[in-house]
C-alpha positions in Angstrom: 53.2 189.4 116.0 49.5 189.6 115.0 48.0 191.7 111.8 44.5 193.3 111.5 42.3 193.7 107.8 39.0 194.6 107.2 36.7 194.2 104.7 33.9 196.2 103.5 31.4 194.2 102.7 27.6 195.5 101.5 25.8 192.8 103.8 29.3 193.1 106.8 32.5 194.1 107.9 35.0 191.1 107.8 38.0 191.8 110.8 40.5 189.1 110.4 43.6 188.9 112.1 46.5 186.3 111.1 49.8 186.0 112.3 53.1 186.4 111.3 52.8 182.8 109.8 50.0 183.9 107.8 47.7 181.1 110.2 44.1 183.2 111.1 44.1 183.5 114.7 40.9 185.7 114.8 37.6 186.7 112.4 35.0 188.2 113.1 31.3 189.8 111.5 29.2 192.8 111.6 26.4 194.3 109.5 27.2 196.8 107.8 24.4 198.6 108.8 26.1 198.8 112.2 29.5 200.2 111.3 28.0 204.1 111.3 27.6 203.8 115.1 30.0 201.1 116.1 32.9 202.4 114.7 35.2 203.8 116.9 33.7 201.3 119.8 35.6 198.7 116.9 38.2 200.3 116.1 39.0 200.5 119.8 38.6 196.4 119.9 40.5 196.0 117.0 43.0 197.7 118.2 43.1 196.2 122.0 44.4 192.9 119.9 47.6 195.1 119.6 48.2 194.2 116.3 51.9 195.5 114.4 50.0 196.5 111.8 45.7 197.3 109.9 45.4 197.6 107.2 42.3 199.7 106.3 39.6 198.7 104.4 39.8 201.5 101.6 37.3 201.7 99.3 38.8 203.3 95.4 42.1 202.7 97.0 45.1 204.7 98.0 48.8 203.4 97.9 49.7 202.6 101.7 48.8 206.0 103.2 48.8 206.4 106.9 46.1 206.7 109.2 47.5 209.8 110.4 47.8 211.4 107.0 44.4 211.3 106.1 42.7 214.5 105.9 39.0 214.9 104.3 40.2 214.9 100.8 41.7 211.4 101.2 38.8 210.1 102.4 36.4 211.5 99.1 39.6 209.8 97.0 38.5 206.5 99.1 34.6 207.4 99.7 34.0 209.6 96.2 31.3 210.7 98.1 29.9 213.9 99.6 32.4 214.8 102.4 29.1 215.7 104.7 27.8 212.5 104.2 28.1 210.3 106.9 28.6 206.2 105.8 29.9 203.3 107.3 33.5 203.5 104.4 33.3 207.6 105.7 33.3 206.6 109.5 34.9 204.3 110.5 38.3 206.1 108.6 37.2 208.9 110.3 37.4 206.8 113.8 40.5 204.8 112.2 42.6 208.0 112.9 43.2 207.2 116.5 45.4 204.4 115.3 49.0 204.7 114.9 50.2 201.7 112.9 47.1 201.4 110.3 47.4 201.9 106.0 45.3 202.9 103.6 45.8 200.1 100.8 45.4 200.8 96.8 42.6 199.3 94.1 43.3 198.1 90.8 44.2 200.8 89.0 46.5 202.2 91.3 48.7 199.5 90.5 51.7 200.4 88.8 51.8 196.3 86.6 48.9 197.9 84.9 49.4 199.3 82.0 48.6 203.2 82.2 46.7 202.1 78.4 43.9 200.3 80.5 43.3 202.6 83.3 42.3 206.1 80.8 39.1 207.1 81.2 38.3 204.1 84.2 38.3 204.5 87.6 36.4 201.3 89.4 39.0 198.3 87.6 38.1 196.5 91.2 38.0 198.1 94.4 41.1 197.7 97.7 39.1 195.0 98.6 39.0 193.2 95.1 43.3 193.5 95.2 42.8 192.1 99.2 41.5 188.9 97.6 43.9 188.7 95.2 46.6 188.8 97.5 45.3 186.1 99.4 44.9 184.0 96.7 48.4 185.0 95.1 49.2 182.8 98.0 48.1 179.6 96.4 48.8 180.6 92.5 51.0 182.9 90.4 48.6 183.5 87.8 44.9 182.9 87.5 42.1 184.9 86.9 39.5 185.9 89.6 36.3 186.3 89.6 34.3 187.8 92.2 30.7 188.3 92.8 29.3 190.0 96.0 26.1 190.4 96.8 25.7 193.5 95.0 28.6 193.8 92.9 31.1 191.8 90.9 34.1 192.3 89.4 37.6 190.2 87.3 41.3 190.6 88.0 43.9 189.4 86.0 47.1 188.5 88.0 50.0 187.0 85.4 53.2 186.4 87.4 52.6 187.3 90.2 51.1 190.9 89.1 47.7 192.6 88.9 47.7 193.1 84.9 43.9 194.2 84.4 40.4 194.6 86.0 37.4 195.0 85.6 34.5 197.1 88.5 31.7 196.9 90.2 30.5 199.8 88.1 31.5 198.5 85.2 30.3 195.2 85.3 26.4 194.6 85.3 26.0 193.1 89.2 22.8 192.2 90.9 22.3 195.5 92.3 24.6 197.4 90.2 23.6 198.9 86.7 27.2 198.7 85.5 28.2 200.5 82.2 26.5 203.0 81.1 25.7 203.8 77.7 27.0 207.8 76.4 22.9 208.7 75.4 21.8 207.7 78.6 24.7 209.4 80.5 23.8 212.8 78.6 20.0 212.5 79.0 20.0 211.5 83.0 22.4 213.9 83.2 20.2 216.5 81.1 16.9 216.2 82.3 18.1 214.3 85.2 21.0 213.4 88.1 23.6 210.3 87.6 23.3 209.9 91.7 25.0 206.6 93.7 21.5 205.8 94.4 20.8 205.6 89.6 24.0 203.2 89.2 24.0 201.0 92.3 20.6 199.9 91.0 18.9 198.2 88.2 21.6 196.0 88.1 21.2 193.3 84.4 22.9 190.5 86.5 22.0 187.8 83.1 23.6 190.0 81.6 26.3 190.7 84.1 26.7 186.5 83.9 27.6 186.5 80.5 29.8 189.3 79.9 31.5 188.1 82.9 32.1 184.4 81.6 33.4 186.3 78.2 35.8 188.0 79.6 37.3 185.7 82.5 37.1 182.7 79.2 39.0 185.0 77.0 41.9 185.9 79.3 41.6 182.3 80.7 42.0 180.7 77.3 44.8 183.9 76.2 47.4 183.0 79.3 46.5 179.4 80.0 45.8 179.7 83.8 42.9 179.0 85.9 39.9 180.7 86.7 39.1 181.1 90.3 35.3 182.4 92.1 34.7 183.6 94.9 31.6 185.6 96.9 28.5 185.2 98.4 27.0 184.3 95.2 30.1 183.0 93.3 27.8 179.7 92.6 25.3 181.4 90.7 28.2 181.2 88.1 28.3 178.0 86.3 32.1 178.0 85.7 35.7 178.4 87.4 37.6 177.5 90.6 35.2 177.7 93.9 36.7 176.8 97.2 34.9 176.7 100.9 36.4 178.4 103.1 34.7 179.6 106.6 35.7 183.2 106.1 35.6 186.5 103.4 39.6 185.8 101.2 39.4 189.4 101.2 39.1 190.0 105.1 42.0 187.5 105.1 44.0 188.8 101.9 43.6 192.4 103.8 45.1 190.9 107.0 48.0 189.4 104.5 48.8 192.8 102.8 49.4 193.9 107.2 51.9 190.4 107.5 53.5 191.7 104.0 54.8 195.3 104.9 55.2 194.2 108.8 57.7 191.9 107.3 55.9 188.9 108.0 55.5 185.6 105.9 53.5 187.2 103.1 56.4 190.2 102.2 57.9 188.3 99.3 54.7 189.2 97.7 54.9 192.8 98.4 55.9 193.4 94.4 52.7 193.1 93.6 51.3 195.9 96.1 53.5 199.4 94.2 51.6 201.8 93.3 51.4 205.1 93.1 48.7 207.7 91.9 44.2 208.1 92.5 41.6 206.3 92.3 40.5 209.3 89.9 43.9 210.4 88.2 43.9 208.9 84.7 40.1 210.5 83.6 40.5 212.4 80.5 37.2 213.8 79.5 36.8 217.4 79.2 35.6 219.6 81.7 37.5 216.4 84.4 40.2 219.2 85.0 37.3 221.4 87.0 37.0 218.1 89.2 40.8 217.1 90.2 40.7 221.5 90.6 37.7 221.2 93.3 39.5 218.0 94.8 42.8 220.3 96.1 40.4 222.6 97.9 39.5 219.3 100.2 
């Protein structure tokens, strides 16, 4: 038996296949710029290898939703993008609907192991691919802080006794491209006199400040729980702390395949409790006017 997982990176989509014992048997990367047009062919290529189960790239996540049941509403919840706008993840998920054995995976905010009070008024505590990276390292460590430094976005996940208990996502932390947290007064002025779009929050990142904040948070959790810090991702060497490993693959892609392995009854099924989840990425916002956003999603 083999199991497949996909990491939807900013620069490349990585596809990994592992067997029931967790050995990587196939790995490939495709430029993300090609995915919108290549998605259907890529899905057919994955399906031809006859995996028992596939863990889909899931963006902001959904708790193990069968691809056959995905509608426009579920795609919106995973992408948080205009339903009429094409993009790599949206097109890949649409093409995936020809599969019968593929499932979404949760992001951090949907995990039952994260205390409710940490979820309030937050969406991005770490996307589904960051959960997959944490699952990968969970096979090596019980407790750790995972700092992932991608091409554009960074994240921090805190894993205690095999459970993710906290997370800070790429649109919260200033990154190489991500603006990160936005001052409420800035958000007010942008909303009043311009627009807050994805282009606004995905640009003008203050990476020097981001590195400071990441180090402060990661080292605080490391000290509090006496656990190691693991730094992964393409730009991991730009941080001067933490354990770093050299793999010939993306940890998120192999971790995603490990999740498929766990769901399909493979060797990693003993770690499946790590992924107990419920709700959606937009379930925990309590700001005034948010009820209207929730009601709009029901019409999709």
